[in-house]
C-alpha positions as CSV (number, residue, x, y, z in Angstrom):
1,M,-0.7,5.1,11.8
2,V,-0.9,3.2,8.6
3,I,-4.0,1.3,7.6
4,T,-3.4,-1.8,5.5
5,R,-6.3,-3.5,3.6
6,D,-6.9,-5.7,0.6
7,L,-9.2,-4.7,-2.2
8,R,-10.9,-7.2,-4.4
9,L,-10.9,-6.0,-8.0
10,A,-13.4,-6.7,-10.7
11,D,-11.1,-9.3,-12.3
12,G,-10.9,-11.3,-9.1
13,R,-7.4,-10.1,-8.1
14,D,-6.6,-8.7,-4.6
15,L,-4.7,-5.5,-4.3
16,R,-3.0,-4.6,-1.1
17,I,-3.0,-0.9,-0.2
18,H,-1.4,1.1,2.6
19,D,-2.9,4.5,3.7
20,T,-2.0,7.0,6.4
21,G,-5.6,8.2,6.2
22,D,-4.9,11.8,7.2
23,G,-3.3,14.9,5.9
24,G,-4.3,17.4,3.2
25,T,-2.7,16.7,-0.3
26,A,-2.9,13.0,-1.2
27,L,0.3,11.5,-2.5
28,V,0.6,8.0,-4.0
29,W,4.0,6.4,-3.6
30,H,5.0,4.0,-6.3
31,H,7.5,1.5,-5.1
32,G,10.6,0.2,-6.9
33,T,11.7,-3.3,-7.8
34,P,11.6,-5.3,-5.6
35,Q,9.5,-3.8,-2.8
36,T,6.4,-5.0,-0.9
37,G,4.5,-1.7,-1.3
38,A,4.6,-1.1,2.5
39,L,5.2,2.4,3.8
40,Y,8.2,3.1,5.9
41,E,10.5,5.8,7.3
42,P,11.6,8.3,6.3
43,L,8.6,8.6,3.9
44,L,6.1,8.4,6.7
45,G,7.9,11.1,8.8
46,L,8.3,13.4,5.8
47,A,4.6,13.0,4.9
48,R,3.6,14.0,8.5
49,E,5.9,17.0,8.4
50,H,4.4,18.2,5.1
51,G,0.8,17.5,6.1
52,I,0.5,14.9,3.3
53,R,-1.8,11.8,3.2
54,L,0.4,9.0,1.9
55,V,-1.0,6.0,0.0
56,S,0.8,3.1,-1.5
57,C,-0.4,0.1,-3.6
58,A,1.6,-3.1,-3.8
59,R,1.9,-3.9,-7.5
60,P,0.7,-7.3,-8.7
61,G,3.0,-10.0,-7.4
62,Y,4.2,-8.0,-4.4
63,G,3.2,-7.7,-0.7
64,G,-0.1,-9.6,-0.8
65,S,-1.3,-8.4,-4.3
66,T,-2.3,-11.1,-6.7
67,P,0.3,-11.7,-9.5
68,Q,-0.8,-10.4,-13.0
69,P,1.4,-12.0,-15.7
70,G,1.4,-9.9,-18.9
71,R,0.7,-6.6,-17.1
72,A,2.0,-3.4,-18.7
73,V,3.4,-0.4,-16.9
74,G,0.2,1.4,-17.8
75,S,-1.9,-1.4,-16.1
76,A,-1.1,0.4,-12.8
77,A,-3.4,3.3,-13.8
78,S,-6.7,1.3,-13.6
79,D,-5.8,-0.2,-10.3
80,L,-4.9,3.2,-8.9
81,A,-8.1,4.8,-10.1
82,H,-10.1,2.1,-8.3
83,V,-8.1,2.6,-5.1
84,A,-8.6,6.4,-5.3
85,D,-12.4,5.9,-5.7
86,V,-12.5,3.5,-2.7
87,L,-10.5,6.0,-0.6
88,C,-12.7,8.9,-1.8
89,I,-9.7,10.7,-3.2
90,D,-10.5,12.7,-6.3
91,R,-7.1,14.3,-7.2
92,F,-3.7,13.2,-6.0
93,A,0.0,13.6,-6.7
94,V,2.3,10.6,-7.6
95,M,5.9,9.9,-6.6
96,G,8.0,6.9,-7.4
97,S,11.5,5.5,-7.2
98,S,13.2,3.6,-10.0
99,S,10.6,1.4,-11.8
100,G,8.1,3.1,-9.4
101,G,8.8,6.4,-11.2
102,S,8.0,4.7,-14.5
103,H,4.7,3.5,-13.1
104,A,3.9,7.0,-11.6
105,L,4.4,8.6,-15.1
106,A,2.2,6.0,-16.8
107,C,-0.6,6.8,-14.2
108,A,-0.2,10.5,-14.9
109,A,-0.5,9.8,-18.7
110,L,-3.6,7.7,-18.3
111,L,-5.3,9.7,-15.5
112,P,-4.6,13.3,-16.6
113,H,-7.6,14.7,-14.8
114,R,-6.8,13.1,-11.5
115,V,-3.0,13.5,-11.2
116,S,-1.9,16.9,-10.0
117,G,1.9,16.5,-10.0
118,V,4.6,13.9,-10.5
119,V,8.0,13.3,-8.9
120,C,10.3,10.5,-10.3
121,F,13.6,9.5,-8.6
122,A,15.9,7.6,-11.0
123,A,13.0,6.5,-13.2
124,I,13.5,3.9,-16.0
125,A,12.5,5.3,-19.5
126,P,10.4,3.4,-22.0
127,F,12.5,0.8,-23.9
128,T,13.8,2.1,-27.2
129,G,14.4,-1.3,-28.8
130,D,18.2,-0.9,-29.1
131,D,21.3,-1.5,-27.0
132,S,21.8,2.2,-26.3
133,W,19.0,1.9,-23.7
134,F,21.2,-0.4,-21.6
135,A,24.3,1.8,-21.8
136,G,25.5,2.8,-18.3
137,M,23.7,0.0,-16.4
138,A,26.2,-1.9,-14.2
139,D,24.1,-5.1,-14.6
140,D,21.5,-5.4,-17.3
141,S,21.2,-9.2,-17.2
142,A,17.7,-9.3,-15.7
143,L,16.2,-6.9,-18.2
144,R,17.9,-8.7,-21.1
145,A,16.4,-12.0,-19.8
146,A,13.0,-10.2,-19.7
147,L,13.3,-9.5,-23.4
148,A,13.2,-13.2,-24.1
149,G,9.9,-13.6,-22.2
150,R,8.5,-14.6,-18.9
151,Q,9.9,-18.1,-18.8
152,A,13.4,-16.8,-19.6
153,R,13.1,-14.2,-16.8
154,L,11.8,-16.8,-14.4
155,R,14.8,-19.0,-15.2
156,Y,17.1,-16.1,-14.6
157,A,15.4,-15.5,-11.2
158,E,16.5,-19.0,-10.1
159,Q,20.2,-18.2,-10.6
160,G,20.7,-14.5,-10.8
161,E,22.5,-12.8,-7.9
162,F,22.7,-9.1,-6.9
163,D,25.9,-7.5,-8.3
164,P,27.3,-5.1,-5.6
165,A,28.8,-2.9,-8.4
166,T,25.2,-1.9,-9.1
167,F,25.2,0.5,-6.2
168,T,27.7,3.3,-5.3
169,T,29.3,3.9,-1.9
170,A,26.7,6.7,-1.4
171,D,23.9,4.1,-2.1
172,F,25.2,1.7,0.5
173,D,25.6,4.5,3.0
174,A,22.0,5.5,2.4
175,L,20.8,1.9,2.8
176,S,22.7,1.6,6.2
177,S,21.2,4.9,7.5
178,T,18.3,7.0,6.2
179,W,16.9,4.4,3.8
180,E,17.6,1.3,5.9
181,A,13.9,0.4,6.0
182,M,13.8,0.4,2.2
183,G,16.6,-2.2,2.0
184,A,14.9,-4.4,4.6
185,D,11.6,-4.1,2.6
186,A,13.4,-5.2,-0.6
187,G,14.7,-8.3,1.2
188,T,11.2,-9.1,2.3
189,A,9.9,-8.8,-1.2
190,E,12.7,-11.0,-2.6
191,R,12.0,-13.8,-0.1
192,A,8.3,-13.8,-1.1
193,G,9.1,-15.0,-4.6
194,P,10.0,-13.6,-8.0
195,D,6.6,-12.9,-9.6
196,G,6.6,-9.1,-8.9
197,Q,10.2,-8.6,-10.1
198,V,9.7,-10.8,-13.2
199,D,6.6,-9.0,-14.3
200,D,8.1,-5.5,-13.5
201,D,11.1,-6.2,-15.8
202,I,9.0,-7.6,-18.6
203,A,6.7,-4.6,-18.4
204,L,9.7,-2.2,-18.6
205,V,11.0,-3.7,-21.8
206,T,7.7,-4.1,-23.6
207,P,5.2,-1.4,-24.7
208,W,3.9,0.5,-21.7
209,A,0.3,0.9,-22.9
210,A,0.7,4.6,-21.8
211,D,1.7,7.6,-24.0
212,L,3.9,9.8,-21.8
213,A,3.2,12.7,-24.3
214,R,-0.3,12.8,-22.7
215,V,1.0,13.7,-19.3
216,E,-0.5,17.1,-18.3
217,A,0.7,17.5,-14.7
218,P,4.0,19.1,-13.8
219,V,6.8,16.6,-13.6
220,L,10.0,16.7,-11.5
221,L,12.8,14.3,-12.6
222,V,15.4,13.8,-9.9
223,Q,18.5,12.0,-11.2
224,G,21.8,11.0,-9.6
225,E,24.8,11.5,-11.9
226,Q,26.4,8.3,-10.6
227,D,23.4,6.1,-11.0
228,R,24.4,2.6,-12.3
229,V,20.8,1.2,-12.5
230,A,18.9,4.0,-14.3
231,P,21.6,6.0,-16.0
232,R,21.4,9.7,-16.8
233,T,20.4,8.9,-20.4
234,H,17.1,7.6,-19.1
235,A,16.3,10.9,-17.4
236,E,17.3,12.8,-20.5
237,Q,15.0,10.5,-22.7
238,L,12.1,11.2,-20.3
239,A,12.8,15.0,-20.4
240,R,12.6,15.0,-24.2
241,T,9.2,13.3,-24.0
242,L,7.9,15.6,-21.2
243,P,8.6,19.2,-22.2
244,Q,6.8,20.4,-19.0
245,S,9.2,18.6,-16.8
246,E,11.9,20.0,-14.5
247,M,15.2,18.2,-14.0
248,W,17.3,18.1,-10.8
249,F,20.7,16.5,-11.4
250,R,22.5,15.5,-8.2
251,P,26.2,15.0,-9.1
252,D,27.2,12.8,-6.1
253,D,24.2,10.5,-5.9
254,G,23.5,7.0,-7.2
255,H,20.3,5.0,-7.4
256,I,19.3,5.1,-3.7
257,S,21.1,8.1,-2.3
258,V,19.2,10.3,-4.8
259,L,16.2,9.8,-2.5
260,D,17.7,12.1,0.0
261,A,16.1,14.9,-2.1
262,C,12.7,13.7,-0.9
263,P,12.1,16.6,1.5
264,Q,12.7,19.2,-1.2
265,A,10.7,17.1,-3.7
266,M,7.7,17.1,-1.4
267,D,8.0,20.9,-1.0
268,W,8.0,21.1,-4.8
269,L,4.9,18.9,-5.1
270,L,2.9,20.9,-2.6
271,E,3.7,24.0,-4.6
272,V,2.7,22.7,-8.0
273,A,-0.3,20.6,-6.8
274,R,-2.2,23.4,-5.2
275,P,-5.9,23.4,-6.2
């Protein structure tokens, strides 16, 4: 069973959290863009099989959480620290997909004494300030609009459409089978409005307010070789910044199908996150 509740933060914002409330090792799932923050299968089943307590926070602008224009990627850390305090969780692992992987890393950098391990699937690396950062992306138009500021990104949200070339055949297969619930959740998030997506994109292309060199926990970077959203170069950039990281390249996977490595990644986390 998943318990969903809203927390009122000191700045007056509401933050929606989802918590299975049982299990041993606590694992915080950081969702991608766009997602509501809700927990779904197969994550829930994998957590049960591994004896993991699974927690998720809807980032500002998603799934019932108050929008927070101007937030940085690193802003997620203070929200997560508050959630962990309320849930009486001292130490926890973090796992995220796409932009969620980026936020998971920022939390590890800013909460080094609380994060025990990190897994990132197809994470976006910090913006380098030049065009090489966009190389390999099938559609970089939303992120380029974000570079021009919030109003430009909001205007793009009014007219931008999903480019099917962004996903591989393996991605579409995953979204029609194992990760079908993720696709449905993305649709729910999109219908709720653009705030979360807009502020995610702006946060990705502006300073993160988190120094990844300060990450102390073991890090696993899982990367699909065919990814057209977060290309291999992003994983390589992250690996250079995180000398303690381990890289799993999956030659046939794209941006979504790479999540099929979740069972093995949870095994890895339980091993490195031992007290």
